[in-house]
C-alpha positions in Angstrom: 20.8 27.4 11.9 17.7 25.4 11.7 17.2 22.4 9.3 14.5 22.1 6.7 10.9 22.1 8.0 9.5 18.6 8.4 5.8 17.9 8.2 4.2 16.3 11.2 3.3 12.7 10.6 -0.5 12.3 11.2 -1.7 9.7 13.6 -3.1 6.5 11.8 -6.5 7.1 13.3 -6.6 10.6 11.9 -5.7 9.2 8.4 -8.3 6.5 8.7 -11.1 8.8 9.9 -10.2 11.3 7.1 -10.3 8.6 4.5 -13.7 7.3 5.7 -15.2 10.8 5.7 -14.0 11.6 2.2 -14.9 8.1 0.8 -18.5 8.1 2.1 -19.1 11.8 1.3 -18.2 11.1 -2.3 -20.2 7.8 -2.3 -23.4 9.6 -1.4 -22.7 13.0 -2.9 -20.6 12.5 -6.1 -20.4 8.7 -6.8 -19.2 9.4 -10.3 -15.9 10.6 -8.7 -15.4 7.7 -6.3 -13.4 5.6 -8.8 -10.6 8.1 -8.2 -9.8 6.2 -4.9 -8.9 3.2 -7.0 -6.1 2.3 -9.4 -6.2 0.3 -12.6 -4.9 -2.7 -10.5 -7.6 -2.3 -7.9 -10.5 -4.7 -7.3 -14.0 -3.7 -6.1 -16.5 -6.1 -4.7 -19.7 -5.5 -2.9 -22.1 -8.0 -1.4 -25.4 -8.0 0.3 -25.5 -10.1 3.5 -23.9 -13.5 2.9 -24.3 -13.2 -0.8 -21.1 -11.7 -2.3 -21.3 -10.2 -5.8 -18.8 -10.6 -8.5 -15.7 -8.5 -8.2 -14.6 -6.0 -10.9 -11.1 -4.7 -11.6 -9.9 -1.4 -13.0 -11.1 2.2 -12.6 -13.6 2.0 -15.5 -15.3 -1.2 -14.3 -15.3 0.0 -10.7 -16.9 3.4 -11.8 -19.6 1.6 -13.8 -20.4 -0.8 -10.9 -20.6 2.0 -8.4 -22.9 4.1 -10.6 -25.2 1.1 -11.1 -25.7 0.9 -7.3 -27.4 4.3 -7.2 -25.7 5.4 -4.0 -26.2 9.1 -4.7 -28.2 10.8 -1.9 -28.1 7.7 0.3 -27.9 8.4 4.0 
């Protein structure tokens, strides 16, 4: 008799690569959906060079900040 099937645990590099592909595909293709990667307790901050911007917390604030950046279509 065989035991219950167990799913193979993916290699951490595979998980990381998959995350990066999904994140940046949404960032440039559907930025209005990117906030789904974050929880209400999450913080998002984005800086330019050595000038960090103010951080925002929560899905609504993160969504608003991402949409203001106009990443859609960026390559």
